[in-house]
N, C-alpha and C positions, 0 to 999 in steps of 0.2 A: 623384376631384378632380384627381389628378395628370394624368390623361389630358386633362381639360378645360383645365388650365393649359398643357399642351404644345400642344394644338390652337390655342389663342388665340395663344400666342407664335409658333408656326410661321406663322400667318396674318400676324401683325405683321411678322415677318422678311421674308416674301415681299413684303408691301406696301412695306416700306422699300426693298427691293432694286429694285423696278420703279417706284417713285415717280419722276415726272419731275424732282423736285427733289433726288433722291438723288445729289448730286455733292459729294463731301467737300471741305469747305473752299473751295468756289467762292463761298459766300455771305460772302466776306470784305468788310470795310468799306472805305470810302474812307479813305486815310491822309493827314493834313494835318500838316505840321510848320512851326511858326512859331519862328524863331530871332532873338533880339536880338543883332545883330552889333556894334553900337555904340550909344551913347545915342541913342534915337529913330530908329534904323536897324534895320529888320526884314526878314528874308527869309521868303518863304512858298513852300513846296515841297509838292506833293501827288502821290499815286500812285493811279491807279484800279485797282479789283480786276479780275481776269480776266473776271468775268461781265459787265462793263460795256463796251460797244462804244466805240471811239474817237470815233465820230460824236456820242456823247452825253457826252463827257468834260466835266466841269464847269469853269467859271471861278470862281476863288476870290479874294476881295479883302478887304482890311481896310476899316474904316469910314472915313467922312469925316474929314479931318484928316490922312490918310496919303496921300501922292502916290506913284504908281508911278514909280520911277526907272529900272529896267531890267528886262528879261525875257528868259529863255532857255527853250527847249523841246527836250526830247529826243524822238526818234522811237521807236516801238515800241508794242506792245499796252498795256503798263503805263507810259504816258508819265509823265514826271516834270518838269513845268514848274517853273521857279524864277523868282520875282519878288522884286525888291528895292524896299522902300518907305522913304521918308523921311517921318517923322511930325512934326507940330507939337506934339502932346502924346502922352504915353504912351497906347497903345491899350487898356490894361487897363480892363476894365469896358465895353468897346464890342464890337459884334458883328463876327464874322468871317462873311462872306456866301458862300454856295455857290449858284451859278446853273447850272442844266442847260439847254443850248440846245434840247433837244427835249422831254424829259419828265422828271419826277422818278422815278428808278428805285426809290425806297423802299429804299435801302441805308443802313445806319448809317455814321457817320463817326467816326473816332478822330482827335482833334486833340491834338498834342503841342506844348507851348510851353516853350521854353528861354530863360531870362533870363541877363543878364550876371552876376547875383549867384550863379549856379549853381543856382537853383531851377528845377525842372522840373515842369510840370503836364500831366496827361493828362485829356482831356475826352471823353466819349462822347455823340455826338448820335444821337438815335433816328431810324429811317427816316422820311423825309418832312420832317425838320427841316432848314431851309436857313440858319439863323443860329445861331451859337455864341458866347456871351458869353465873351470872354477873361477869365481869372480875375485878380482883384486880389491876394487873399491865399489861400493854400492852406489849406483847412479840413478837419478830420477828417471832418465829415459829408458834404462834397462828394466826398471821396476814397472814403468808404465807399459812397455811393450809386452813383457812376460805376463802380467796380470790381465791385460786386455785380451790377449790370446787365450788365457786360461778361462776367462768368463765366457767368451764366444764358444769355445770348444765344449765347455760344460753344458751350456743350455742346448746346443745342437746335438749332444750325445745323451742328454737327459730325456729319454723318451717318455717318462712319466709326466714331466713338466710340459712337454709338447702336446701330449694327448689331452692333458687337463686344459691347456690353452685352446686346443681345437674344439673341445666340448663347450668352452665358454663362447667361442665364436659362433658355434651352431645354435646356442641358446639366444645370443644377442641378435643375430640375424642381419640387421641393417648396418650399413657402414658407420652411421653416427653412433649407434649403440655399441658397435664393436670398438670404436675409438674410446668411448667413455669407459667401457668394461676393461679394456687392456690397460688404460691409464690407472684405474683403480688397482688392478693387480700389480702393476709396476711400482706404484708408490708404496703399497703395503709390503711387498717383499723387499723393497730397498730399505725400509725402516728396520725390519727385524734382522736383515742381513747385517746392517751396521751395528745394531745393538749387540748381536751375538758375537760378531767378529771382534768388537772392542771389549768383550768380556763383561758387558753390563747386564746381559741376560744369558743364563746358561740353561740349555734344554738338552736332555739326552738325545743322541742322534737316532738310535734305533726306533724308539717310539714315534719320532717325527717322520721317519721314512715310512712307517706303517700308516700313519695318519695321512700322509700325502697320497698313498694308494687308496685310502678310504675316501678321500676327496674326489678321486676319479670315479669311484663306484657311485658316490652320491650324485654327481652330475649325470652319469649314465642312467641312473634310475629316474632322475628328473626328466631327461629326454624321452625315455620310454613312457613315462606317465603322461607327459605332454600337457600339463595343466597350465595353459597360457595365462591364467589369472592368478597363478601362484606367485609367491615372493621371488623365486628364482628367475622366472621369466619376466616379471614386471620390473624387478630391480636387480639385473645381473651384476651391476657394479658392487652391490652389497655383498653378494656371494663371492665375487672375484676378490674383493678387498679382504674379506674374512679369511678365505683360504690362502690368499696371497701372503698374509702374515706367517702362515704355516710353511709355505714354500720358501720363504726367505730364510728360515732356519735350515732348510735343506741345502740352500746355496751356501750358507755360512759353514756347514759341515765340510763341504769341499774346500772352501777357503781355509778352514782350520787344518785340514790335512796338508795343504800346500804350505801353510805357515805365513805369517806376516813378517816382512823385513823389520829390522831393528830401527832403522833411521828413516824409512819412507813409508810409514804405516798409512797416512792419509792417501798418498798416491796409490798404494796397492789396493786399498779398499775402494777408492773412487774408480780406478780403471778396471778392476774386476767387475764392479757393478755396471760400468759402461759396457764392458764386454758382454755381460748377460743381456743388457738392453739391445745392443747391436745384433746379437744372435737372435733375439726375439723379432727384431725388425726384418732380418734376413728371412726368417721362417714365415712371417706374415707376408712378406713380399713374394715368397714362393707360392703361398696359398692364393694371393691375389693374381699372380701370373697364371696359375691353373684356372682360376675363374675366368680370366680374360681369354685364355685359349679355348675354354669351353664355349664361351659366347661366340668366338670367331668360328669354331667348328659348327656350331648350331646354325649360324647365318649361312655358312657355305652349303651345308647339307639340307637346310630348310626343313628339318624334321619337326614333327609336332612336339610341343613341350610336354613334359611329363605332367600328369594330372596331380592335384593336391594329394589324393590318396596314395599314388605311387611314391611321391616325395616323402610322405609320412612313413610309408613302409620302409623306404630306404634309410631314413633317419633312425627308425626303430632297429633295423638290422645292424646299422653301424653302432648304435648305443649298446646293443647286446654284446657285440664284439668287444667294445671298450670295457663294459662291465665285467665280462669274463676275465679279460686280461688284468683289470684292476683288482678283481677278487683274488686272482692267483698271486699277484704281488703282495696283497694284503696278508694272505695266509703265509706266504713265504717269509715275509718280514716279521710277522708275529712269531713264527716258529724260530726265527733266527735270534731275536732278542730274548725269547722265553727260554732258549736253551743255554744262554750265557749266565 
């Protein structure tokens, strides 16, 4: 059974490495910030994700009753237009509209609303949604729903986190060791996520992203070396927990971009973390389903099982694929924060 698990996981790792969508954190959402500068005076600023071309950059406006007063636009790939509106009535409860000039790219949108009272709201618009109702009163249920969805979406679109998790599963091997390893990873990243989100620990985002890529390269090298008596294979929970602390800062960076609400901070933090865990469970469930399908197909076809040497070669090939992709991310991210 251990050999079958390793075979399926190796296949998933290889698929994830060469998938055309395997670009870590390029599936970032459109960010929109609405700030109340004075009574009935609002500014709207937005930033497009790297995956969206400037030619399809959206136009964003407040609803009727708000008149455009001024506009400024910055140049660059991630342009940040700034519009100022004078409103006849408070726009709470009215839609903020997103219009794409060419086509709807089906990216999610994070909308942050800051009021003069100090209240801050964060809303998550699903891909394809072009209207977001500005909140009137911050509610527990709305915060729980939005941040749960944000956590799920982030982990499922965070291909670097998923590849790291797959490498951990490949090293752990058996179901019991997989459960222990994933638990260590979860507890570790939950701790640093909370510490960073609450402002108790501050770590620069760019070096963290580079270090996450380095953690993927490290696991890929360990799989290629295949030293079963080494620390990584003997105690995968130690490696998972150590790097889990690092990945937690990466999760916190996304939560920081979304912003925490003013009055429901514990709920936002709790449900974002729950969303990340639910996303992990969905991903692990999909991996287990692939394993069970593989077992069923093997029984139906009655084919001879792969030899240990063939399994080792497949693992090595998958690890090389992961290592190449992780190295690319590492170089790209180092270049990004070195240039700033």
